[in-house]
C-alpha angles and dihedrals in degrees: 000000000000114000119202128183120203123194124186130135090221108082091197091056090047092052092048092048091048092051092047093050093046090053093046095047100037094134093049093048094210124207105235124192118189128198132185090191116067092203091057090048090053091051089049095053090051089064103031134055109237128188099200137016121197113189137180116232105221110059134137119256095016130019120226095257091053090047093050091046090053090046089053088060095046100037110016094173094055109104114233129210124183118212115190144159087215116091094182111144094224091053092052094044094050092047094050098041103036102029093032092225114192091219139003111212130184128232128267087049125218105236094218092049091045092051092048093049093046092050091048090048092050091048089052090050091051091051091048091051092047092049091050091049091051093052112088118234123240089256092053091048091051092048090052091049092050092047091051090049096046112015112217093019094120096043109087120191117209134188125230091277092053095252116144115254116217 
């Protein structure tokens, strides 16, 4: 199931974005969590795995770039999109460079552009997850090395009582 996190201090904007995403992604039936408080959103992502975060830029307590930058540290494989009414160059530059946002979109959003960017973001997330699953862990690499060095070393035979057979 696709999990999306929305963060915007304007509840009306959050509701509109939620409705739009639910209509766009009807077949996928995404699980969407929405927060008006960026600190609460940050706490949430520390305990839940999220595929995509869409955040507003101008918010009290923590701006969107700071939030996405913190999310990058906590959940580096979560794809991040910034949605803002501000088209200031410095804002965009900071968001893209520091927070490594996948996209920077302007409010009011264009539904076609939003859908395209969300679908691209979710495809990127799927490829990141697949690549991570295909990469062997340090423990798997060590087990392969030991098995190559001493074939059969990791395969233990036991009798009915559980005792090791030599």
